[in-house]
N, C-alpha and C positions, 0 to 999 in steps of 0.2 A: 504493500500500500504506500510506503514511503521509501522510494529507491534512493533518495539522497537525504535520508534522515539525519545522518551525522554531519551534513554540511549546513544545516539550518540552526537557528538559535533554539536552544532547548530550555524549557522551564525547569528550574531546579528547586524552587520553593514558592509557595503561594499562601497568602493570608487575606482575610476579609477585614477591611478597615474603612473608616471615613477619612477622606483625603481633604487636606486644607493647604492653601498657599498664603504666604505672607502678603499683606497689603503693600504694593510697590510704592505708594505715596507716604504712608505713615511708618512703614517698617515695624509696626507694633501689633496691629490687629490681624486676625486670621480671617481669610475669605474661604468659604466652603467651595471646593472644586467638584463635589458630587452631592446629589440630593440624598443619597442613601449609601450604605456600605457597598464598596466595590472590591474586586479582587486585585491585589497588589502582588506582582510576581517578580522573582529574580530570574533573569535569562542569561545564558552563556552563549556567545558567538564563537564557534570553533574556528571560523575562517579568519577573523580579525583578533581572536584571543582576547576578547573584552567581555566584561560583565555589565549588565544593565538592569535597572528597575523599570518595569513597564506596568501601567494600569490603564485600562480602556473603559470608558464610560459611554455606552451606546456605540456611536461611530467615531468618537473623538478620543484621542490619546490624552489622558489626564496627566500621566507621568511618563516621561521618556528620558531617563537620566542614566548616563554612563558613569559607573562607579570608578573613582580614582583613589589611590592610596591616601590622599590628603583628606578625604571625607570622614566625618565622624557623626554617628547617630547618637543623639542625646536624649535620655529619658527625662522629661520635665515633670511628669506626674506618674501615678500608678498605671494609667491606661493611655498615656499620650507620649509620643516621641517625635523628634524632628531632626532634619539634616539640611545642610546648605548645598546648593548646586551652583557653582560659580559660572559654569558655562551658560546656564539658563538665567543667571542673575536673579535667583529666587530661593526661597526656603520652603521646603515641603514639611507638612505636619500630618501625622497619622494618629487617629483615635481608634483604639481597639475595644472590643467588647469585654475582654478579661485581661487581667495582669499577666497571665500565663502566655497569651498570644503576643503581647508586647515583648515579653522576655524572649520568646522564640525568634521573633523578627529581629530583635537586637543582636542575639547571638549569631544568627545567620548573616546579618550585615557585617559583623566583625570577620566571619570566615571568608565572605566574598571579598571584602576589602583586602585581606591578607593574600587571597588568591590573585587579585588584581595587581598587588605589589610585586608578587613573584613573576607574574606574566610580563609586567613592564620591565623588570630587571632582565628577564630572558630576552625580551625584544631589544633592549639597549645593547646587550652583549652581541647579538647578531648584527646590529647596526655598526658597532665598533669594528667587528671582524670585516664587514663589507667595506667600511671606509678605509681600513688598513690595506685591504687588497686593492682598492682603487688608487690609493696613494702610491703603492708600489708600481702599478701599471701605468700611472700618469706620465712619469718622465719618459718612458719608452715611447708612448704615443706622441708626446711632444717632440721627441727627437725625430720620429718618422715624419712629422709635419714639417720640421725644419729642413730635412733632407730632401723632401719632395720638391720638384721644380714647379715654377708657377704655371698655372693653367690658363691664365687670361689671354695668352697669345694664340690659343687654339679655339676657334668659335664653335665648330661642329660638336666635339665631345663635351664642351661646356654646356651647350644646350641640352644634350642628353642627360648630363648629371643634374642640371636644374630640374628637368622633368621628373627624374627619379626622386629628388628630394621633395618635390611637390606631392608626388604620389605617396611618399612616406608620411608627410604631414597629414594628408587626407585620411590615410588609413589609421593614423594615431588618433585623430579627432573622432573617426567612426568608432574606434575601440573604446574611447572614453565615453561616447554617447551610449553605447551598448551597456557598458559597465554601470552607467548612471541608471539606465532602465532596469538593470538587474538589481541594483540596490533598492530602487523604488518598489520592485516586486517583492523583495525581501521584507520591506517595511509592512506592505499589505499582508504578507504571509504571517508576520509576527502578530499583527493585530487580529488576524483570523485565529491564530493559535491561542492567543489570550482569550478571545471570545469563546473558542471551543473549550478551553480549560475551565472558564467560568460556567459554561453550560453543563459540562460534565460534573462540576461541583454541585450545581443546583439540581442536576438530575439525580445524583446519589442521595442528596437530602430529600428530594421528593419521593424517591423509591422507599427510603426508610420510613418517611411519614405515611406513605401509602400502605406499607406492610402493617405499621402500627394501627392505621385507621381500619384496615381490613379485620385485624384482630379485635379491635373495639366494636366494629360492626357485628361480628359474630356474637360477642358477649351481649351487645345490646339487643340483638335479635332474640337470644335466649331469655333475657330479662323481659323483653316485650311480650314474648309468648306467655311467660309466667304471670306478667301483669294482666294480660288479656284473660287468662284463666281465672285469676283472682277477681277481675271485674265481673266476669260472667257469674262467678259464684256469689258475689255480693249482690248482683242484680237479682239472682234467683232468690236470695234471702229476703231482699226488699219486697219482691213480688209475693213471697210466701207471707211476709208480715202484713202486707196490705190485704191479702186474701183472708187471713184469719182475723184481722181486725184486733179486738181487744184480747183475744186469747193468746197472742204472742207476746214478745217482749214489749217493753215500754216505748213511748215516743222518743225518749232520749237515745235509746239504742238505734232507733231508725235514723235520727239525725246524725249520729256518729257514722253509721254505715253510708249514709248519703254523702257526708263530707269525705270519707275515705274514697268513695267512688269518684268524686270530683277530683281529688288529688291524683288518683291513678290516671284519670283521663288527661289531666294537665301534663303529667309526666310522660304519657304516651305521645302527646303532641310535641313535647320538647325533644323526645328521642327521634321522632319523625323528621323534625327540622335538622337535627344533627346529621342524620343519615343523608338528607338532601345536600347539606354543606359538603359532606365527604364525597358525594358523587360529583359535585361541581369541581372539587379539588382534583378528582381523578381525571376530569376533562382537561383541566389545566396541565396536568402531567403529560397527557398525550400531545398537547400543543408544544410543550417544552421539548418533547422527543422529536417532533417534526422540525423545530428550530435547530436542534442539535444535528439532525441529518442534513439540513440545508447548509449548516456551517461546515460539516465534513465535506459536502459536495463542493462548496466554494474553495475549501482548502485543497482538494484534489485538483480543481481547475488551476489554482495558483501554482501548484506543484508542476503541472504540465507546462504552464507558461514559463516557469523558471528553467525547466529543462530546455525549452526552445531558446530562451535567452542565452543559456550556457552554450548551446550549439552554435549560435550566432557569434558568440565571443570567440569560440575555438576557430570558426571559419575566418574571423577577422585576424586572429593571431597567425593563422596559416598564410593568409594573404600578406600580412606584414612581413613574415619571414621570407616569402617569395620576393617581395619588393626589395628587401635588404640584399638578398642574393643578386637580384638584377642590378642594384646599385653597385655592389662590389664588382660585378662583371663589367659595368660601364666604366668604373674607375680604372680597372685593368686596361681596358681599351684606350682610355685617355692617356694612361701612362705609356703604353706602347706607341701611341701617336706622337707623344712628346719626344720619346726617344728617337723615333724616325725623323722628326723635324730637326732634332739636334744634329743628327748625322747629316741631313741634307744641308743645314746651315753651315756645318763644318766643311762639307764638300764645296759649297758655294764660296765660302771664305778662301779655301785653297785655290779655287779657280780664279777668284778675283786677284789674289796675290800673284798667280802665274801670269794673268793678263797684264798686270801692272809692270811686272818684270819684262815682258815682251815689249810693251810700249816704250819702256825706258831704253831698251837696246835699240 
């Protein structure tokens, strides 16, 4: 179902919380970013080796924050915490339902921040190795450029080389455009994954509530049957009392039986209403199931689109490699033409000197 599952961002932890942002004008008051509790998830991007906090409310990303080693999550109360995002120039606040949820989120934030620090150190080591290799190779390339003869004196090969460089620039811009499209597809895919994760969480809660409701319905049905039997029995007793007149129990007993009968009828009505509410919740569960299937379908379509974009990127890279080979070939032809021209110029110079000598004689 997910052929490139390891190449996408993966959710590693999620929690439900109310999201707030600091007021940009006062820098003191909190502004609610969501009307109700939403899912806040930690994601890991294996391609770029970065960690992010993402929260989606409806179709809008409420939080899209890349975690850096300098960030700190601060607990300001038993159920509230905050952290600053310098890139977005804002401060996020999260309000949790319980203190345990806040503690879990805080511990996971520390773990992810440490992982981000290790990832950055590893990336810096790779960059240092690459810069060292480039510094070693740079003098040799510079020497080759100094030793190469000028190309301005030859018009034909210069035009070919200019056309090759133009094609190289065009292919590079096409590659950047495709990579941009691929990154936009990844953002849409992340939003869909967050939405799917939220739907799965809601789905599991609804399933548990549905099972509990089904168990309660069975118990209520049994109680309802018992109450109906008791009602029928009381009605029979009342009918017998009314039929016997003064030979039966007193009027006080009749009043008690009538009151008990009314209470049982009110209880039966309340149980019927509860059963109706549970049936409506069951219909809502089916609607959530349909939404989850639609989200999975959209995620699969986005996956196919990403595969197509990756294929286009590979084709662009192949075309770029072919263009580079063509440019190297043209540079070789230019070099050979320059060498031939140098030989011709040398021969012409010898011929001129010979003619001068003959004229002098």
